[in-house]
BADREN-308594 format. One record per residue (C-alpha): residue number from 0; residue in one letter; x, y, z. Coordinates in nm, 3 decimals, m for minus. Layout:
BEGIN
{num=NUM	residuo=a	u=X	v=Y	w=Z}
...
//
This chain:
BEGIN
{num=0	residuo=m	u=0.000	v=0.000	w=0.000}
{num=1	residuo=k	u=0.287	v=0.236	w=0.085}
{num=2	residuo=s	u=0.445	v=0.159	w=m0.255}
{num=3	residuo=l	u=0.119	v=0.246	w=m0.433}
{num=4	residuo=v	u=0.088	v=0.576	w=m0.245}
{num=5	residuo=f	u=0.451	v=0.657	w=m0.328}
{num=6	residuo=l	u=0.395	v=0.581	w=m0.700}
{num=7	residuo=m	u=0.082	v=0.796	w=m0.715}
{num=8	residuo=g	u=0.266	v=1.076	w=m0.541}
{num=9	residuo=a	u=0.552	v=1.053	w=m0.792}
{num=10	residuo=l	u=0.309	v=1.071	w=m1.083}
{num=11	residuo=l	u=0.141	v=1.376	w=m0.932}
{num=12	residuo=c	u=0.480	v=1.543	w=m0.897}
{num=13	residuo=l	u=0.557	v=1.472	w=m1.263}
{num=14	residuo=e	u=0.218	v=1.608	w=m1.367}
{num=15	residuo=t	u=0.277	v=1.924	w=m1.165}
{num=16	residuo=a	u=0.626	v=1.972	w=m1.307}
{num=17	residuo=f	u=0.553	v=1.893	w=m1.673}
{num=18	residuo=g	u=0.180	v=1.958	w=m1.707}
{num=19	residuo=q	u=0.061	v=1.601	w=m1.777}
{num=20	residuo=v	u=0.194	v=1.246	w=m1.779}
{num=21	residuo=t	u=0.168	v=1.073	w=m2.121}
{num=22	residuo=l	u=0.163	v=0.693	w=m2.118}
{num=23	residuo=p	u=0.412	v=0.517	w=m2.351}
{num=24	residuo=g	u=0.270	v=0.447	w=m2.695}
{num=25	residuo=l	u=0.004	v=0.717	w=m2.674}
{num=26	residuo=r	u=0.033	v=1.050	w=m2.853}
{num=27	residuo=r	u=m0.135	v=1.363	w=m2.720}
{num=28	residuo=g	u=m0.343	v=1.575	w=m2.953}
{num=29	residuo=a	u=m0.397	v=1.307	w=m3.216}
{num=30	residuo=v	u=m0.662	v=1.075	w=m3.356}
{num=31	residuo=r	u=m0.586	v=0.731	w=m3.499}
{num=32	residuo=a	u=m0.782	v=0.521	w=m3.751}
{num=33	residuo=t	u=m0.729	v=0.219	w=m3.975}
{num=34	residuo=g	u=m0.841	v=0.173	w=m4.334}
{num=35	residuo=q	u=m0.865	v=m0.152	w=m4.527}
{num=36	residuo=a	u=m0.883	v=m0.233	w=m4.897}
{num=37	residuo=s	u=m0.919	v=m0.555	w=m5.094}
{num=38	residuo=l	u=m0.880	v=m0.590	w=m5.470}
{num=39	residuo=s	u=m0.959	v=m0.902	w=m5.674}
{num=40	residuo=v	u=m0.768	v=m0.937	w=m6.000}
{num=41	residuo=s	u=m0.717	v=m1.206	w=m6.261}
{num=42	residuo=p	u=m0.393	v=m1.404	w=m6.223}
{num=43	residuo=d	u=m0.132	v=m1.402	w=m6.498}
{num=44	residuo=l	u=0.097	v=m1.679	w=m6.371}
{num=45	residuo=a	u=0.040	v=m2.044	w=m6.281}
{num=46	residuo=r	u=0.273	v=m2.269	w=m6.084}
{num=47	residuo=v	u=0.210	v=m2.642	w=m6.110}
{num=48	residuo=t	u=0.396	v=m2.885	w=m5.883}
{num=49	residuo=v	u=0.437	v=m3.240	w=m6.013}
{num=50	residuo=s	u=0.622	v=m3.529	w=m5.853}
{num=51	residuo=v	u=0.783	v=m3.848	w=m5.975}
{num=52	residuo=e	u=0.782	v=m4.127	w=m5.717}
{num=53	residuo=t	u=0.965	v=m4.458	w=m5.758}
{num=54	residuo=r	u=1.011	v=m4.754	w=m5.529}
{num=55	residuo=a	u=1.272	v=m5.031	w=m5.545}
{num=56	residuo=a	u=1.442	v=m5.290	w=m5.327}
{num=57	residuo=t	u=1.758	v=m5.080	w=m5.287}
{num=58	residuo=a	u=1.818	v=m4.710	w=m5.246}
{num=59	residuo=n	u=2.041	v=m4.705	w=m5.553}
{num=60	residuo=d	u=1.775	v=m4.866	w=m5.773}
{num=61	residuo=a	u=1.504	v=m4.631	w=m5.644}
{num=62	residuo=a	u=1.723	v=m4.327	w=m5.715}
{num=63	residuo=n	u=1.826	v=m4.450	w=m6.062}
{num=64	residuo=q	u=1.470	v=m4.531	w=m6.164}
{num=65	residuo=n	u=1.357	v=m4.192	w=m6.039}
{num=66	residuo=a	u=1.628	v=m4.013	w=m6.236}
{num=67	residuo=t	u=1.528	v=m4.197	w=m6.554}
{num=68	residuo=q	u=1.158	v=m4.118	w=m6.514}
{num=69	residuo=t	u=1.223	v=m3.756	w=m6.415}
{num=70	residuo=n	u=1.446	v=m3.698	w=m6.718}
{num=71	residuo=a	u=1.178	v=m3.845	w=m6.944}
{num=72	residuo=l	u=0.919	v=m3.616	w=m6.786}
{num=73	residuo=l	u=1.144	v=m3.310	w=m6.826}
{num=74	residuo=t	u=1.188	v=m3.390	w=m7.195}
{num=75	residuo=i	u=0.810	v=m3.399	w=m7.249}
{num=76	residuo=l	u=0.752	v=m3.078	w=m7.051}
{num=77	residuo=r	u=1.023	v=m2.889	w=m7.239}
{num=78	residuo=q	u=0.886	v=m3.007	w=m7.573}
{num=79	residuo=f	u=0.546	v=m2.868	w=m7.472}
{num=80	residuo=l	u=0.664	v=m2.542	w=m7.312}
{num=81	residuo=g	u=0.962	v=m2.465	w=m7.534}
{num=82	residuo=a	u=1.332	v=m2.416	w=m7.476}
{num=83	residuo=n	u=1.275	v=m2.137	w=m7.222}
{num=84	residuo=a	u=1.048	v=m2.346	w=m6.999}
{num=85	residuo=d	u=1.051	v=m2.231	w=m6.636}
{num=86	residuo=i	u=1.102	v=m2.557	w=m6.446}
{num=87	residuo=k	u=1.283	v=m2.604	w=m6.117}
{num=88	residuo=t	u=1.327	v=m2.874	w=m5.855}
{num=89	residuo=v	u=1.148	v=m2.786	w=m5.532}
{num=90	residuo=g	u=1.199	v=m3.110	w=m5.342}
{num=91	residuo=y	u=1.383	v=m3.442	w=m5.342}
{num=92	residuo=s	u=1.373	v=m3.728	w=m5.094}
{num=93	residuo=l	u=1.504	v=m4.083	w=m5.070}
{num=94	residuo=n	u=1.370	v=m4.279	w=m4.774}
{num=95	residuo=p	u=1.348	v=m4.639	w=m4.656}
{num=96	residuo=v	u=1.010	v=m4.810	w=m4.641}
{num=97	residuo=y	u=0.950	v=m4.989	w=m4.312}
{num=98	residuo=v	u=0.719	v=m5.269	w=m4.208}
{num=99	residuo=y	u=0.622	v=m5.265	w=m3.842}
{num=100	residuo=p	u=0.532	v=m5.614	w=m3.713}
{num=101	residuo=k	u=0.327	v=m5.660	w=m3.400}
{num=102	residuo=e	u=0.632	v=m5.807	w=m3.234}
{num=103	residuo=g	u=0.996	v=m5.739	w=m3.300}
{num=104	residuo=a	u=1.187	v=m5.457	w=m3.464}
{num=105	residuo=p	u=1.073	v=m5.287	w=m3.785}
{num=106	residuo=t	u=1.233	v=m5.408	w=m4.107}
{num=107	residuo=i	u=1.315	v=m5.226	w=m4.430}
{num=108	residuo=t	u=1.126	v=m5.362	w=m4.731}
{num=109	residuo=g	u=1.246	v=m5.114	w=m4.991}
{num=110	residuo=y	u=1.321	v=m4.751	w=m5.070}
{num=111	residuo=t	u=1.115	v=m4.467	w=m5.212}
{num=112	residuo=a	u=1.254	v=m4.174	w=m5.411}
{num=113	residuo=v	u=1.047	v=m3.862	w=m5.482}
{num=114	residuo=n	u=1.150	v=m3.575	w=m5.710}
{num=115	residuo=s	u=0.918	v=m3.271	w=m5.713}
{num=116	residuo=l	u=0.925	v=m3.017	w=m5.995}
{num=117	residuo=q	u=0.757	v=m2.677	w=m6.009}
{num=118	residuo=v	u=0.651	v=m2.563	w=m6.356}
{num=119	residuo=s	u=0.561	v=m2.196	w=m6.412}
{num=120	residuo=l	u=0.367	v=m2.079	w=m6.717}
{num=121	residuo=s	u=0.196	v=m1.759	w=m6.827}
{num=122	residuo=d	u=m0.059	v=m1.913	w=m7.064}
{num=123	residuo=l	u=m0.320	v=m2.021	w=m6.810}
{num=124	residuo=s	u=m0.527	v=m2.192	w=m7.078}
{num=125	residuo=q	u=m0.253	v=m2.456	w=m7.105}
{num=126	residuo=v	u=m0.252	v=m2.561	w=m6.739}
{num=127	residuo=g	u=m0.494	v=m2.851	w=m6.790}
{num=128	residuo=r	u=m0.298	v=m2.976	w=m7.090}
{num=129	residuo=l	u=0.025	v=m2.950	w=m6.889}
{num=130	residuo=i	u=m0.121	v=m3.168	w=m6.615}
{num=131	residuo=d	u=m0.235	v=m3.432	w=m6.864}
{num=132	residuo=l	u=0.107	v=m3.442	w=m7.032}
{num=133	residuo=a	u=0.284	v=m3.463	w=m6.696}
{num=134	residuo=v	u=0.081	v=m3.767	w=m6.592}
{num=135	residuo=q	u=0.130	v=m3.930	w=m6.931}
{num=136	residuo=g	u=0.502	v=m3.855	w=m6.906}
{num=137	residuo=g	u=0.555	v=m4.031	w=m6.575}
{num=138	residuo=a	u=0.444	v=m3.794	w=m6.299}
{num=139	residuo=s	u=0.306	v=m3.992	w=m6.006}
{num=140	residuo=r	u=0.143	v=m3.698	w=m5.829}
{num=141	residuo=i	u=0.009	v=m3.353	w=m5.910}
{num=142	residuo=q	u=0.056	v=m3.175	w=m5.579}
{num=143	residuo=g	u=m0.141	v=m2.866	w=m5.666}
{num=144	residuo=i	u=m0.167	v=m2.548	w=m5.869}
{num=145	residuo=q	u=m0.109	v=m2.193	w=m5.755}
{num=146	residuo=f	u=m0.241	v=m1.899	w=m5.955}
{num=147	residuo=t	u=m0.072	v=m1.569	w=m5.873}
{num=148	residuo=l	u=0.069	v=m1.247	w=m6.022}
{num=149	residuo=k	u=0.401	v=m1.195	w=m6.197}
{num=150	residuo=d	u=0.425	v=m0.846	w=m6.049}
{num=151	residuo=a	u=0.189	v=m0.764	w=m5.764}
{num=152	residuo=q	u=0.338	v=m0.419	w=m5.690}
{num=153	residuo=p	u=0.101	v=m0.208	w=m5.908}
{num=154	residuo=v	u=m0.206	v=m0.373	w=m5.754}
{num=155	residuo=q	u=m0.063	v=m0.344	w=m5.402}
{num=156	residuo=t	u=m0.001	v=0.027	w=m5.464}
{num=157	residuo=r	u=m0.366	v=0.076	w=m5.563}
{num=158	residuo=a	u=m0.485	v=m0.115	w=m5.257}
{num=159	residuo=l	u=m0.258	v=0.086	w=m5.025}
{num=160	residuo=r	u=m0.385	v=0.413	w=m5.174}
{num=161	residuo=q	u=m0.747	v=0.310	w=m5.117}
{num=162	residuo=a	u=m0.674	v=0.192	w=m4.762}
{num=163	residuo=a	u=m0.492	v=0.518	w=m4.681}
{num=164	residuo=e	u=m0.782	v=0.727	w=m4.813}
{num=165	residuo=q	u=m1.027	v=0.524	w=m4.605}
{num=166	residuo=a	u=m0.811	v=0.562	w=m4.292}
{num=167	residuo=k	u=m0.795	v=0.940	w=m4.339}
{num=168	residuo=i	u=m1.173	v=0.965	w=m4.391}
{num=169	residuo=q	u=m1.237	v=0.763	w=m4.075}
{num=170	residuo=a	u=m0.993	v=0.972	w=m3.870}
{num=171	residuo=e	u=m1.160	v=1.292	w=m3.990}
{num=172	residuo=a	u=m1.503	v=1.149	w=m3.905}
{num=173	residuo=i	u=m1.387	v=1.065	w=m3.552}
{num=174	residuo=a	u=m1.244	v=1.414	w=m3.509}
{num=175	residuo=a	u=m1.565	v=1.574	w=m3.637}
{num=176	residuo=g	u=m1.767	v=1.367	w=m3.391}
{num=177	residuo=l	u=m1.544	v=1.498	w=m3.112}
{num=178	residuo=g	u=m1.587	v=1.856	w=m3.228}
{num=179	residuo=v	u=m1.225	v=1.908	w=m3.335}
{num=180	residuo=r	u=m1.042	v=1.950	w=m3.665}
{num=181	residuo=t	u=m0.760	v=1.741	w=m3.805}
{num=182	residuo=g	u=m0.420	v=1.866	w=m3.911}
{num=183	residuo=g	u=m0.126	v=1.692	w=m4.072}
{num=184	residuo=v	u=m0.030	v=1.325	w=m4.058}
{num=185	residuo=l	u=0.186	v=1.249	w=m3.755}
{num=186	residuo=w	u=0.241	v=0.880	w=m3.819}
{num=187	residuo=a	u=0.138	v=0.604	w=m4.060}
{num=188	residuo=e	u=0.189	v=0.229	w=m4.084}
{num=189	residuo=e	u=0.098	v=m0.012	w=m4.362}
{num=190	residuo=s	u=0.080	v=m0.381	w=m4.438}
{num=191	residuo=s	u=m0.022	v=m0.555	w=m4.758}
{num=192	residuo=g	u=m0.029	v=m0.904	w=m4.902}
{num=193	residuo=v	u=m0.119	v=m1.120	w=m5.197}
{num=194	residuo=m	u=m0.340	v=m1.427	w=m5.154}
{num=195	residuo=p	u=m0.277	v=m1.660	w=m5.450}
{num=196	residuo=v	u=m0.542	v=m1.909	w=m5.558}
{num=197	residuo=s	u=m0.436	v=m2.261	w=m5.461}
{num=198	residuo=v	u=m0.608	v=m2.554	w=m5.628}
{num=199	residuo=d	u=m0.586	v=m2.920	w=m5.530}
{num=200	residuo=v	u=m0.600	v=m3.137	w=m5.841}
{num=201	residuo=v	u=m0.791	v=m3.463	w=m5.851}
{num=202	residuo=r	u=m0.729	v=m3.596	w=m6.200}
{num=203	residuo=a	u=m1.009	v=m3.774	w=m6.381}
{num=204	residuo=a	u=m0.975	v=m4.066	w=m6.619}
{num=205	residuo=a	u=m0.683	v=m4.053	w=m6.861}
{num=206	residuo=a	u=m0.905	v=m3.990	w=m7.164}
{num=207	residuo=t	u=m1.071	v=m3.688	w=m7.001}
{num=208	residuo=p	u=m0.893	v=m3.350	w=m7.030}
{num=209	residuo=t	u=m0.830	v=m3.192	w=m6.692}
{num=210	residuo=p	u=m1.046	v=m2.878	w=m6.646}
{num=211	residuo=v	u=m0.884	v=m2.590	w=m6.458}
{num=212	residuo=e	u=m1.042	v=m2.259	w=m6.352}
{num=213	residuo=p	u=m0.793	v=m1.993	w=m6.230}
{num=214	residuo=g	u=m1.029	v=m1.782	w=m6.016}
{num=215	residuo=l	u=m0.917	v=m1.444	w=m5.884}
{num=216	residuo=v	u=m0.614	v=m1.336	w=m5.682}
{num=217	residuo=v	u=m0.695	v=m1.118	w=m5.379}
{num=218	residuo=v	u=m0.461	v=m0.833	w=m5.286}
{num=219	residuo=t	u=m0.520	v=m0.675	w=m4.945}
{num=220	residuo=a	u=m0.385	v=m0.365	w=m4.772}
{num=221	residuo=n	u=m0.418	v=m0.212	w=m4.426}
{num=222	residuo=v	u=m0.311	v=0.142	w=m4.339}
{num=223	residuo=t	u=m0.321	v=0.299	w=m3.993}
{num=224	residuo=v	u=m0.278	v=0.676	w=m3.970}
{num=225	residuo=e	u=m0.248	v=0.919	w=m3.684}
{num=226	residuo=l	u=m0.362	v=1.275	w=m3.755}
{num=227	residuo=e	u=m0.298	v=1.583	w=m3.550}
{num=228	residuo=i	u=m0.609	v=1.736	w=m3.393}
{num=229	residuo=r	u=m0.658	v=2.107	w=m3.331}
//
């Protein structure tokens, strides 16, 4: 209790000496508001991840078989996409396959090798055809498609501008409700992001072309402003 009385007394002394105590993080004579904006735009880039999985009795055989099938798949993909095809490896694993008996220690029954490739293409109308060719060329799994933007900066700039305008309007509305006027901007903070469209692919029968719908990419922005009040 004595400590509390001492602290209150110290605060009163500070208020007497300096006029008023301002808590950390709070700014006197200001109003703060946050604006949000969300823009939906058509994607112009697709990323398709395909994997080749092989299994053999030995690790060496699994790796060699995987290399052979992956090279065959790469040849087909490059023939379809052209010499400048954007293809990169995004994952590789070689692991033992265990059997766990009810009694006794687990035993290795073989090895599995997985090589995952990410293919990027700008012609979104060719995504379904790409998937079909990948499966025909030896891909064991289609791990998904991501539709996004090659350059999100122009759209993010538009979203930030809209969010900033909304934040300023809200701050001015708050000030008007309090019977004061706003002045210049004392502080501002922003955050923005791009939400690509991710699609899980469940491929139909081999004779049926794979349908793919890109959807829309959502770009969001948040801006918080602090305006001087008079």
